[in-house]
FINU-625267 format. One record per atom (N, C-alpha, C, O, CB): y, x, z; residue number from 1; residue in one letter. Coordinates in Angstrom, 2 decimals, decimal comma, always signed. Atoms other than C-alpha are relative to their C-alpha. Glycine has a CB too. Example, Ala and Ser with C-alpha at 12.3 -4.5 7.8 and 13.67 -1.06 7.14 Angstrom:
<atoms>
+---------+---------+---------+------+------+
!       v !       u !       w ! resi ! resn !
+---------+---------+---------+------+------+
!   -1,19 !   +0,89 !   +0,00 !    1 !    A !
!   -4,50 !  +12,30 !   +7,80 !    1 !    A !
!   +1,20 !   +0,90 !   +0,00 !    1 !    A !
!   +1,18 !   +1,94 !   +0,66 !    1 !    A !
!   +0,03 !   -0,99 !   +1,25 !    1 !    A !
!   -1,19 !   -0,82 !   -0,06 !    2 !    S !
!   -1,06 !  +13,67 !   +7,14 !    2 !    S !
!   +1,09 !   -0,77 !   +0,73 !    2 !    S !
!   +2,20 !   -0,26 !   +0,90 !    2 !    S !
!   +0,46 !   +0,41 !   -1,42 !    2 !    S !
+---------+---------+---------+------+------+
</atoms>
This chain:
<atoms>
+---------+---------+---------+------+------+
!       v !       u !       w ! resi ! resn !
+---------+---------+---------+------+------+
!   -0,79 !   -0,63 !   -0,54 !    1 !    T !
!  -42,78 ! +112,28 !  +17,28 !    1 !    T !
!   +0,83 !   -0,09 !   +1,01 !    1 !    T !
!   +1,48 !   +0,78 !   +1,59 !    1 !    T !
!   +0,41 !   +0,21 !   -0,59 !    1 !    T !
!   -0,02 !   +0,40 !   -1,40 !    2 !    I !
!  -42,05 ! +110,33 !  +19,89 !    2 !    I !
!   -0,56 !   +0,42 !   +0,84 !    2 !    I !
!   +0,05 !   +1,05 !   +1,70 !    2 !    I !
!   -0,22 !   -0,92 !   +0,21 !    2 !    I !
!   +0,89 !   -0,27 !   -0,43 !    3 !    Y !
!  -44,91 ! +110,84 !  +21,25 !    3 !    Y !
!   -0,15 !   +1,27 !   +0,95 !    3 !    Y !
!   -0,51 !   +1,39 !   +2,12 !    3 !    Y !
!   -0,58 !   -0,08 !   -0,91 !    3 !    Y !
!   +0,21 !   -1,24 !   -0,87 !    4 !    W !
!  -44,70 ! +114,55 !  +21,74 !    4 !    W !
!   +1,40 !   +0,73 !   +0,62 !    4 !    W !
!   +1,66 !   +1,88 !   +0,99 !    4 !    W !
!   -0,81 !   +1,10 !   -0,95 !    4 !    W !
!   -1,52 !   -0,58 !   -0,60 !    5 !    M !
!  -40,98 ! +114,56 !  +22,88 !    5 !    M !
!   -0,10 !   -0,45 !   +1,59 !    5 !    M !
!   +0,75 !   -0,28 !   +2,46 !    5 !    M !
!   +1,60 !   -0,87 !   -0,88 !    5 !    M !
!   +0,08 !   +0,68 !   -1,27 !    6 !    D !
!  -42,14 ! +112,95 !  +25,80 !    6 !    D !
!   -0,89 !   +1,26 !   +1,23 !    6 !    D !
!   -2,06 !   +1,67 !   +1,23 !    6 !    D !
!   -0,98 !   -1,68 !   -0,35 !    6 !    D !
!   +1,12 !   -1,52 !   -0,47 !    7 !    P !
!  -42,91 ! +116,06 !  +28,46 !    7 !    P !
!   -1,30 !   -0,32 !   +1,18 !    7 !    P !
!   -2,23 !   +0,27 !   +1,72 !    7 !    P !
!   +1,20 !   +1,45 !   +1,01 !    7 !    P !
!   +2,37 !   +0,21 !   -0,34 !    8 !    A !
!  -45,93 ! +114,13 !  +29,94 !    8 !    A !
!   -0,77 !   +0,69 !   -1,10 !    8 !    A !
!   -1,94 !   +1,05 !   -1,09 !    8 !    A !
!   -0,94 !   -2,18 !   -0,25 !    8 !    A !
!   +1,56 !   -0,51 !   +1,40 !    9 !    H !
!  -47,42 ! +115,45 !  +26,54 !    9 !    H !
!   +0,46 !   +1,53 !   -0,24 !    9 !    H !
!   -0,06 !   +2,27 !   -1,07 !    9 !    H !
!   +0,04 !   -1,13 !   -2,19 !    9 !    H !
!   -0,68 !   -1,98 !   +0,22 !   10 !    Q !
!  -45,57 ! +119,18 !  +26,66 !   10 !    Q !
!   -0,84 !   +0,68 !   +0,90 !   10 !    Q !
!   -0,92 !   +0,53 !   +2,12 !   10 !    Q !
!   +1,96 !   +0,51 !   +0,62 !   10 !    Q !
!   +0,99 !   -0,98 !   -0,89 !   11 !    D !
!  -48,10 ! +121,72 !  +27,60 !   11 !    D !
!   -0,74 !   -0,95 !   +1,06 !   11 !    D !
!   -0,56 !   -0,97 !   +2,28 !   11 !    D !
!   +0,95 !   +1,30 !   +0,90 !   11 !    D !
!   +1,08 !   +0,67 !   -1,16 !   12 !    Q !
!  -50,69 ! +119,41 !  +29,13 !   12 !    Q !
!   -0,72 !   +0,71 !   +0,70 !   12 !    Q !
!   -0,90 !   +1,65 !   -0,08 !   12 !    Q !
!   -0,97 !   -0,83 !   -0,45 !   12 !    Q !
!   +1,46 !   -0,72 !   +0,32 !   13 !    P !
!  -53,48 ! +121,11 !  +30,50 !   13 !    P !
!   -0,94 !   -0,90 !   -0,50 !   13 !    P !
!   -1,02 !   -2,09 !   -0,80 !   13 !    P !
!   -0,71 !   +0,63 !   +1,25 !   13 !    P !
!   +0,58 !   +0,69 !   +1,19 !   14 !    L !
!  -56,06 ! +121,12 !  +28,83 !   14 !    L !
!   -1,61 !   -0,91 !   +0,48 !   14 !    L !
!   -2,19 !   -0,60 !   +1,52 !   14 !    L !
!   -0,28 !   +1,37 !   -1,27 !   14 !    L !
!   +0,84 !   +0,76 !   -0,42 !   15 !    A !
!  -58,98 ! +118,42 !  +28,87 !   15 !    A !
!   -1,48 !   +0,08 !   -1,25 !   15 !    A !
!   -1,49 !   +0,46 !   -2,42 !   15 !    A !
!   +0,87 !   -1,45 !   +0,21 !   15 !    A !
!   +0,73 !   -0,69 !   +1,17 !   16 !    G !
!  -62,19 ! +118,70 !  +27,25 !   16 !    G !
!   -0,20 !   -1,17 !   -1,25 !   16 !    G !
!   -1,12 !   -0,79 !   -1,97 !   16 !    G !
!   -1,60 !   +0,64 !   +0,59 !   16 !    G !
!   -0,06 !   +0,88 !   +0,84 !   17 !    W !
!  -61,93 ! +115,72 !  +24,83 !   17 !    W !
!   +0,78 !   +0,64 !   -1,04 !   17 !    W !
!   +0,35 !   +0,60 !   -2,19 !   17 !    W !
!   +0,45 !   -1,20 !   +0,51 !   17 !    W !
!   -0,81 !   -0,44 !   +0,83 !   18 !    M !
!  -58,75 ! +117,65 !  +23,32 !   18 !    M !
!   -0,47 !   +0,86 !   -1,67 !   18 !    M !
!   -1,66 !   +1,06 !   -1,94 !   18 !    M !
!   +0,72 !   +0,80 !   +0,97 !   18 !    M !
!   +0,34 !   -0,42 !   +1,37 !   19 !    T !
!  -58,97 ! +119,15 !  +19,79 !   19 !    T !
!   +1,09 !   +1,31 !   -0,14 !   19 !    T !
!   +2,16 !   +1,19 !   +0,45 !   19 !    T !
!   +0,22 !   -1,37 !   -1,25 !   19 !    T !
!   -1,29 !   -1,15 !   +0,44 !   20 !    P !
!  -56,82 ! +122,63 !  +18,57 !   20 !    P !
!   +1,42 !   -0,64 !   -0,41 !   20 !    P !
!   +2,52 !   -0,19 !   -0,07 !   20 !    P !
!   -0,48 !   +0,92 !   -1,46 !   20 !    P !
!   -1,11 !   +0,70 !   +0,33 !   21 !    R !
!  -54,55 ! +120,01 !  +16,93 !   21 !    R !
!   +1,09 !   -0,68 !   +0,58 !   21 !    R !
!   +2,28 !   -0,73 !   +0,29 !   21 !    R !
!   -0,32 !   -0,61 !   -0,50 !   21 !    R !
!   -0,76 !   +0,33 !   -0,48 !   22 !    Y !
!  -53,69 ! +118,26 !  +19,28 !   22 !    Y !
!   +0,99 !   +0,85 !   +1,28 !   22 !    Y !
!   +2,09 !   +0,52 !   +1,74 !   22 !    Y !
!   -0,58 !   -0,93 !   +0,14 !   22 !    Y !
!   -0,39 !   -0,75 !   -1,05 !   23 !    V !
!  -53,29 ! +121,16 !  +21,96 !   23 !    V !
!   +1,42 !   +0,94 !   -0,87 !   23 !    V !
!   +2,45 !   +1,34 !   -0,33 !   23 !    V !
!   -1,51 !   +0,98 !   +0,67 !   23 !    V !
!   -1,29 !   -1,11 !   +0,51 !   24 !    A !
!  -50,94 ! +123,35 !  +19,24 !   24 !    A !
!   +0,99 !   -1,45 !   -0,08 !   24 !    A !
!   +2,01 !   -0,80 !   +0,10 !   24 !    A !
!   -0,30 !   +1,18 !   -1,98 !   24 !    A !
!   -0,83 !   +0,97 !   -0,03 !   25 !    Q !
!  -48,63 ! +119,60 !  +19,07 !   25 !    Q !
!   +0,46 !   +0,48 !   +1,64 !   25 !    Q !
!   +1,61 !   +0,73 !   +1,99 !   25 !    Q !
!   -0,71 !   -1,60 !   -0,36 !   25 !    Q !
!   -0,31 !   +0,29 !   -1,71 !   26 !    S !
!  -48,67 ! +119,83 !  +22,98 !   26 !    S !
!   +0,95 !   +1,24 !   +0,55 !   26 !    S !
!   +1,87 !   +1,17 !   +1,37 !   26 !    S !
!   -1,67 !   +0,02 !   +1,06 !   26 !    S !
!   -0,25 !   -1,13 !   -0,23 !   27 !    Y !
!  -48,01 ! +123,42 !  +23,03 !   27 !    Y !
!   +1,09 !   +0,36 !   -0,85 !   27 !    Y !
!   +1,73 !   +1,37 !   -0,57 !   27 !    Y !
!   -1,06 !   +0,73 !   -0,08 !   27 !    Y !
!   -0,59 !   -0,38 !   +1,49 !   28 !    K !
!  -46,04 ! +123,49 !  +19,72 !   28 !    K !
!   +0,13 !   +1,28 !   -0,44 !   28 !    K !
!   +1,17 !   +1,78 !   -0,86 !   28 !    K !
!   +1,28 !   -0,45 !   -0,21 !   28 !    K !
!   +0,56 !   -0,94 !   +0,22 !   29 !    L !
!  -47,89 ! +126,42 !  +19,21 !   29 !    L !
!   -0,24 !   +0,22 !   -1,91 !   29 !    L !
!   -0,73 !   -0,72 !   -2,53 !   29 !    L !
!   -1,21 !   -0,20 !   +0,97 !   29 !    L !
!   +0,38 !   -0,14 !   +1,39 !   30 !    P !
!  -48,16 ! +127,92 !  +15,27 !   30 !    P !
!   -1,59 !   +0,45 !   +0,27 !   30 !    P !
!   -2,03 !   +1,14 !   +1,19 !   30 !    P !
!   +1,02 !   +1,19 !   -0,90 !   30 !    P !
!   +1,47 !   +0,19 !   +0,48 !   31 !    P !
!  -51,84 ! +127,63 !  +14,10 !   31 !    P !
!   -0,51 !   +1,85 !   -0,16 !   31 !    P !
!   -1,61 !   +2,19 !   +0,27 !   31 !    P !
!   -0,02 !   -1,10 !   -1,82 !   31 !    P !
!   +0,43 !   -1,57 !   -0,63 !   32 !    E !
!  -52,27 ! +131,61 !  +14,21 !   32 !    E !
!   -0,12 !   +0,52 !   +1,33 !   32 !    E !
!   -0,86 !   +1,41 !   +1,74 !   32 !    E !
!   +0,84 !   +0,89 !   -0,38 !   32 !    E !
!   -0,19 !   -0,69 !   -1,58 !   33 !    V !
!  -51,11 ! +131,94 !  +17,89 !   33 !    V !
!   -1,26 !   -0,63 !   +0,80 !   33 !    V !
!   -1,87 !   +0,02 !   +1,65 !   33 !    V !
!   +1,70 !   -0,51 !   +0,90 !   33 !    V !
!   +0,79 !   +1,04 !   -0,43 !   34 !    L !
!  -53,53 ! +128,79 !  +18,73 !   34 !    L !
!   -1,48 !   +0,88 !   -0,42 !   34 !    L !
!   -2,10 !   +1,63 !   +0,34 !   34 !    L !
!   +0,38 !   -1,64 !   -0,82 !   34 !    L !
!   +0,85 !   -0,83 !   +0,35 !   35 !    G !
!  -56,17 ! +130,20 !  +16,61 !   35 !    G !
!   -0,34 !   +0,92 !   +0,58 !   35 !    G !
!   -1,29 !   +0,73 !   +1,33 !   35 !    G !
!   +0,18 !   +0,33 !   -0,80 !   35 !    G !
!   +0,54 !   -1,01 !   -0,96 !   36 !    E !
!  -56,43 ! +133,65 !  +18,07 !   36 !    E !
!   -0,76 !   -0,38 !   +1,44 !   36 !    E !
!   -1,88 !   +0,06 !   +1,72 !   36 !    E !
!   +1,18 !   +0,81 !   +0,32 !   36 !    E !
!   +0,13 !   +0,35 !   -1,15 !   37 !    A !
!  -56,55 ! +132,06 !  +21,54 !   37 !    A !
!   -1,71 !   -0,39 !   +0,00 !   37 !    A !
!   -2,63 !   +0,09 !   +0,66 !   37 !    A !
!   +1,13 !   -1,14 !   +0,34 !   37 !    A !
!   +1,54 !   +0,78 !   +0,43 !   38 !    L !
!  -59,78 ! +129,87 !  +20,15 !   38 !    L !
!   -0,73 !   +0,88 !   -0,32 !   38 !    L !
!   -1,86 !   +0,40 !   -0,27 !   38 !    L !
!   -0,11 !   -1,01 !   -1,18 !   38 !    L !
!   +0,51 !   -0,59 !   +0,56 !   39 !    F !
!  -61,05 ! +132,41 !  +18,95 !   39 !    F !
!   -0,57 !   -0,63 !   -1,39 !   39 !    F !
!   -1,72 !   -0,72 !   -1,83 !   39 !    F !
!   -0,67 !   +0,45 !   +0,81 !   39 !    F !
!   +0,33 !   +0,88 !   +1,83 !   40 !    M !
!  -60,83 ! +130,53 !  +15,29 !   40 !    M !
!   +0,57 !   +1,33 !   -0,78 !   40 !    M !
!   +1,18 !   +2,37 !   -0,58 !   40 !    M !
!   +1,31 !   -1,98 !   -0,58 !   40 !    M !
!   -0,56 !   -0,97 !   +1,15 !   41 !    V !
!  -60,33 ! +132,07 !  +12,34 !   41 !    V !
!   +0,37 !   -0,88 !   -1,41 !   41 !    V !
!   -0,11 !   -1,99 !   -1,59 !   41 !    V !
!   -1,26 !   +1,24 !   -0,40 !   41 !    V !
!   -0,81 !   +1,14 !   +1,14 !   42 !    K !
!  -58,34 ! +130,61 !   +8,94 !   42 !    K !
!   -1,57 !   -0,75 !   -0,66 !   42 !    K !
!   -2,65 !   -0,25 !   -0,97 !   42 !    K !
!   +1,24 !   +1,11 !   -1,70 !   42 !    K !
!   +0,94 !   +0,49 !   +0,94 !   43 !    G !
!  -60,37 ! +128,09 !   +7,33 !   43 !    G !
!   -1,43 !   -0,52 !   +1,04 !   43 !    G !
!   -2,32 !   -1,26 !   +0,60 !   43 !    G !
!   -0,34 !   +1,36 !   -1,21 !   43 !    G !
!   +1,39 !   +0,35 !   -0,95 !   44 !    D !
!  -63,15 ! +127,75 !  +10,70 !   44 !    D !
!   -0,08 !   -2,09 !   +0,31 !   44 !    D !
!   +0,77 !   -2,98 !   +0,27 !   44 !    D !
!   +0,35 !   +1,14 !   +2,04 !   44 !    D !
!   +0,18 !   +1,55 !   +0,35 !   45 !    K !
!  -64,41 ! +124,12 !  +10,86 !   45 !    K !
!   -0,16 !   -0,30 !   +1,74 !   45 !    K !
!   -0,21 !   -1,46 !   +2,15 !   45 !    K !
!   -1,65 !   -0,49 !   -1,24 !   45 !    K !
!   -0,48 !   +0,33 !   -1,89 !   46 !    M !
!  -64,13 ! +124,18 !  +15,03 !   46 !    M !
!   +1,24 !   -0,73 !   +0,28 !   46 !    M !
!   +1,36 !   -1,37 !   +1,32 !   46 !    M !
!   +0,36 !   +1,49 !   +0,96 !   46 !    M !
!   -1,08 !   +0,21 !   -0,28 !   47 !    R !
!  -60,58 ! +123,31 !  +14,42 !   47 !    R !
!   +0,07 !   -2,09 !   +0,25 !   47 !    R !
!   +0,96 !   -2,87 !   +0,58 !   47 !    R !
!   +0,89 !   +0,87 !   -1,29 !   47 !    R !
!   +0,48 !   +1,65 !   +0,09 !   48 !    R !
!  -61,97 ! +119,46 !  +14,32 !   48 !    R !
!   -1,11 !   -0,58 !   +1,23 !   48 !    R !
!   -1,58 !   -1,69 !   +1,45 !   48 !    R !
!   -0,88 !   -0,23 !   -1,64 !   48 !    R !
!   +1,03 !   +0,20 !   -1,27 !   49 !    Q !
!  -64,29 ! +120,13 !  +17,53 !   49 !    Q !
!   +0,77 !   -0,11 !   +1,35 !   49 !    Q !
!   +1,93 !   +0,30 !   +1,49 !   49 !    Q !
!   -1,10 !   +1,32 !   +0,14 !   49 !    Q !
!   -0,79 !   +0,41 !   -1,61 !   50 !    S !
!  -63,21 ! +119,23 !  +21,14 !   50 !    S !
!   +0,02 !   +1,35 !   +0,85 !   50 !    S !
!   -0,88 !   +2,12 !   +0,52 !   50 !    S !
!   -1,04 !   -1,33 !   +1,08 !   50 !    S !
!   -0,45 !   -1,30 !   -0,77 !   51 !    L !
!  -62,04 ! +122,27 !  +23,62 !   51 !    L !
!   -1,30 !   +0,07 !   +0,63 !   51 !    L !
!   -1,74 !   +1,22 !   +0,61 !   51 !    L !
!   +1,39 !   -0,04 !   +1,10 !   51 !    L !
!   +0,97 !   -0,13 !   -0,60 !   52 !    D !
!  -65,28 ! +121,40 !  +25,54 !   52 !    D !
!   -1,63 !   +0,83 !   -1,06 !   52 !    D !
!   -2,61 !   +1,46 !   -0,65 !   52 !    D !
!   -0,03 !   -1,55 !   +0,56 !   52 !    D !
!   +0,81 !   -0,85 !   +1,07 !   53 !    T !
!  -67,36 ! +122,71 !  +22,21 !   53 !    T !
!   +0,41 !   +1,34 !   -0,07 !   53 !    T !
!   -0,21 !   +2,31 !   +0,36 !   53 !    T !
!   +0,12 !   -0,54 !   -1,41 !   53 !    T !
!   -0,34 !   -1,28 !   -0,44 !   54 !    I !
!  -65,26 ! +125,32 !  +21,88 !   54 !    I !
!   -0,40 !   +0,93 !   +1,11 !   54 !    I !
!   -0,91 !   +2,04 !   +0,99 !   54 !    I !
!   +1,00 !   -0,11 !   +0,13 !   54 !    I !
!   +0,26 !   -0,85 !   -1,41 !   55 !    A !
!  -65,66 ! +126,59 !  +25,26 !   55 !    A !
!   -1,34 !   +0,32 !   -0,29 !   55 !    A !
!   -1,61 !   +1,48 !   -0,60 !   55 !    A !
!   +0,17 !   -0,84 !   +1,58 !   55 !    A !
!   +2,08 !   -0,14 !   -0,35 !   56 !    A !
!  -69,87 ! +126,29 !  +25,38 !   56 !    A !
!   +0,03 !   +0,74 !   -1,36 !   56 !    A !
!   -0,61 !   +1,77 !   -1,19 !   56 !    A !
!   -1,47 !   -1,96 !   +0,02 !   56 !    A !
!   +0,27 !   -0,75 !   +1,06 !   57 !    H !
!  -69,65 ! +127,73 !  +21,69 !   57 !    H !
!   +0,18 !   +1,71 !   +0,40 !   57 !    H !
!   -0,68 !   +2,54 !   +0,10 !   57 !    H !
!   +0,98 !   -0,55 !   -1,15 !   57 !    H !
!   -0,52 !   -1,10 !   -0,47 !   58 !    N !
!  -67,73 ! +130,86 !  +23,24 !   58 !    N !
!   -0,84 !   +0,26 !   +1,51 !   58 !    N !
!   -0,54 !   +1,44 !   +1,73 !   58 !    N !
!   +1,64 !   -0,21 !   +0,08 !   58 !    N !
!   +0,49 !   -0,33 !   -1,20 !   59 !    D !
!  -69,71 ! +131,13 !  +26,79 !   59 !    D !
!   +0,83 !   -0,30 !   +0,90 !   59 !    D !
!   +0,42 !   +0,07 !   +2,00 !   59 !    D !
!   -0,36 !   +1,19 !   +0,13 !   59 !    D !
!   -0,95 !   -0,38 !   -0,65 !   60 !    M !
!  -66,42 ! +130,43 !  +28,39 !   60 !    M !
!   +0,45 !   -1,65 !   +0,81 !   60 !    M !
!   +0,19 !   -2,73 !   +0,29 !   60 !    M !
!   +1,09 !   +0,83 !   -1,07 !   60 !    M !
!   -0,17 !   +1,33 !   -1,11 !   61 !    T !
!  -65,26 ! +127,59 !  +31,32 !   61 !    T !
!   +1,64 !   -0,72 !   -0,87 !   61 !    T !
!   +2,59 !   +0,03 !   -1,07 !   61 !    T !
!   +0,35 !   +0,78 !   +2,31 !   61 !    T !
!   -1,38 !   +1,01 !   +0,54 !   62 !    L !
!  -62,22 ! +124,84 !  +29,63 !   62 !    L !
!   +1,05 !   +0,85 !   +1,41 !   62 !    L !
!   +2,25 !   +0,65 !   +1,25 !   62 !    L !
!   -0,35 !   -2,50 !   +0,24 !   62 !    L !
!   -1,23 !   -1,06 !   -0,91 !   63 !    A !
!  -60,19 ! +127,37 !  +32,88 !   63 !    A !
!   -0,02 !   +0,93 !   -1,06 !   63 !    A !
!   +0,85 !   +0,92 !   -1,93 !   63 !    A !
!   -0,44 !   +0,83 !   +1,78 !   63 !    A !
!   -0,31 !   -1,34 !   +0,70 !   64 !    E !
!  -60,88 ! +130,51 !  +31,13 !   64 !    E !
!   +0,88 !   -0,53 !   -1,57 !   64 !    E !
!   +1,67 !   +0,30 !   -2,01 !   64 !    E !
!   -1,75 !   +0,98 !   -0,33 !   64 !    E !
!   -0,53 !   -0,21 !   +1,25 !   65 !    L !
!  -59,60 ! +128,93 !  +27,56 !   65 !    L !
!   +1,74 !   -0,73 !   +0,37 !   65 !    L !
!   +2,74 !   -0,60 !   -0,33 !   65 !    L !
!   -1,14 !   -0,88 !   -1,34 !   65 !    L !
!   -1,50 !   +0,15 !   -0,41 !   66 !    Q !
!  -56,48 ! +127,36 !  +29,53 !   66 !    Q !
!   +0,66 !   +1,30 !   +0,33 !   66 !    Q !
!   +1,79 !   +1,45 !   -0,14 !   66 !    Q !
!   +0,15 !   -0,92 !   +1,24 !   66 !    Q !
!   +0,03 !   -0,85 !   -0,23 !   67 !    T !
!  -56,27 ! +130,32 !  +30,70 !   67 !    T !
!   +1,13 !   +1,06 !   -1,11 !   67 !    T !
!   +2,30 !   +1,40 !   -0,95 !   67 !    T !
!   -1,32 !   +0,05 !   +0,16 !   67 !    T !
!   -0,22 !   -0,75 !   +1,31 !   68 !    R !
!  -55,91 ! +132,41 !  +27,18 !   68 !    R !
!   +1,12 !   -1,09 !   -0,85 !   68 !    R !
!   +2,13 !   -0,91 !   -1,53 !   68 !    R !
!   -1,69 !   +0,27 !   -0,91 !   68 !    R !
!   -1,20 !   +1,13 !   +1,05 !   69 !    I !
!  -54,16 ! +129,34 !  +25,60 !   69 !    I !
!   +1,85 !   +0,02 !   +0,76 !   69 !    I !
!   +2,92 !   -0,31 !   +0,23 !   69 !    I !
!   -0,80 !   -2,30 !   +0,21 !   69 !    I !
!   -1,32 !   +0,30 !   -0,78 !   70 !    T !
!  -51,31 ! +129,57 !  +28,52 !   70 !    T !
!   +0,91 !   +1,53 !   -0,25 !   70 !    T !
!   +2,09 !   +1,72 !   -0,53 !   70 !    T !
!   -0,39 !   -0,39 !   +1,91 !   70 !    T !
!   -0,10 !   -1,18 !   +0,23 !   71 !    D !
!  -51,41 ! +133,20 !  +28,26 !   71 !    D !
!   +0,65 !   +0,09 !   -1,88 !   71 !    D !
!   +1,71 !   +0,65 !   -2,15 !   71 !    D !
!   -1,60 !   +0,65 !   +0,44 !   71 !    D !
!   -0,26 !   -0,14 !   +1,66 !   72 !    A !
!  -50,95 ! +133,09 !  +24,18 !   72 !    A !
!   +1,72 !   -0,88 !   +0,07 !   72 !    A !
!   +2,81 !   -0,33 !   -0,10 !   72 !    A !
!   -1,63 !   -1,11 !   -1,25 !   72 !    A !
!   -1,53 !   +0,94 !   -0,23 !   73 !    A !
!  -47,85 ! +130,41 !  +24,66 !   73 !    A !
!   +0,99 !   +0,73 !   +0,48 !   73 !    A !
!   +2,10 !   +0,44 !   +0,02 !   73 !    A !
!   -0,02 !   -1,22 !   +1,06 !   73 !    A !
!   -1,20 !   -0,60 !   -1,11 !   74 !    T !
!  -45,72 ! +132,70 !  +27,11 !   74 !    T !
!   -0,10 !   +1,31 !   -0,81 !   74 !    T !
!   +0,93 !   +1,92 !   -0,53 !   74 !    T !
!   -0,40 !   +0,12 !   +2,01 !   74 !    T !
!   -0,28 !   -1,19 !   +0,99 !   75 !    A !
!  -46,22 ! +135,91 !  +24,50 !   75 !    A !
!   +0,92 !   -0,59 !   -0,83 !   75 !    A !
!   +2,08 !   -0,30 !   -1,12 !   75 !    A !
!   -1,25 !   +0,59 !   -0,85 !   75 !    A !
!   -0,57 !   +0,65 !   +1,64 !   76 !    W !
!  -45,53 ! +133,73 !  +21,69 !   76 !    W !
!   +1,49 !   -0,36 !   +0,21 !   76 !    W !
!   +2,34 !   +0,18 !   -0,50 !   76 !    W !
!   -0,89 !   -1,66 !   -0,59 !   76 !    W !
!   -1,10 !   +0,20 !   -0,57 !   77 !    R !
!  -42,57 ! +132,19 !  +23,51 !   77 !    R !
!   +1,80 !   +0,72 !   +0,30 !   77 !    R !
!   +2,97 !   +0,36 !   +0,15 !   77 !    R !
!   -0,61 !   -0,10 !   +0,85 !   77 !    R !
!   -0,39 !   -0,85 !   -0,50 !   78 !    D !
!  -41,33 ! +135,23 !  +24,90 !   78 !    D !
!   +0,52 !   +0,90 !   -1,15 !   78 !    D !
!   +1,54 !   +1,59 !   -1,10 !   78 !    D !
!   -0,89 !   +0,42 !   +0,86 !   78 !    D !
!   -0,34 !   -1,10 !   +1,24 !   79 !    A !
!  -41,40 ! +137,11 !  +21,39 !   79 !    A !
!   +1,24 !   -0,69 !   -1,03 !   79 !    A !
!   +2,11 !   -0,10 !   -1,66 !   79 !    A !
!   -1,63 !   +0,31 !   -1,07 !   79 !    A !
!   -1,41 !   +0,85 !   +0,25 !   80 !    K !
!  -39,02 ! +134,19 !  +20,20 !   80 !    K !
!   +1,17 !   +0,51 !   -0,02 !   80 !    K !
!   +2,15 !   -0,20 !   -0,21 !   80 !    K !
!   +0,25 !   -0,90 !   +0,86 !   80 !    K !
+---------+---------+---------+------+------+
</atoms>
């Protein structure tokens, strides 16, 4: 909990080694919001894969995933 309270760990720029779970914690996003941004469906085994793997699987760059996650986070926070 203390780790995620540190502002340095909140909304971190994406790195290829990160997993969806790590990103969900950093951006404080519910699974359905992050899952949609990462092209995941419920129960998808990709949740344990790295963002590099997810990006490659979807023919995207990490920068494109960053845009999708940032946009999803902004929309979700604005709707709250």
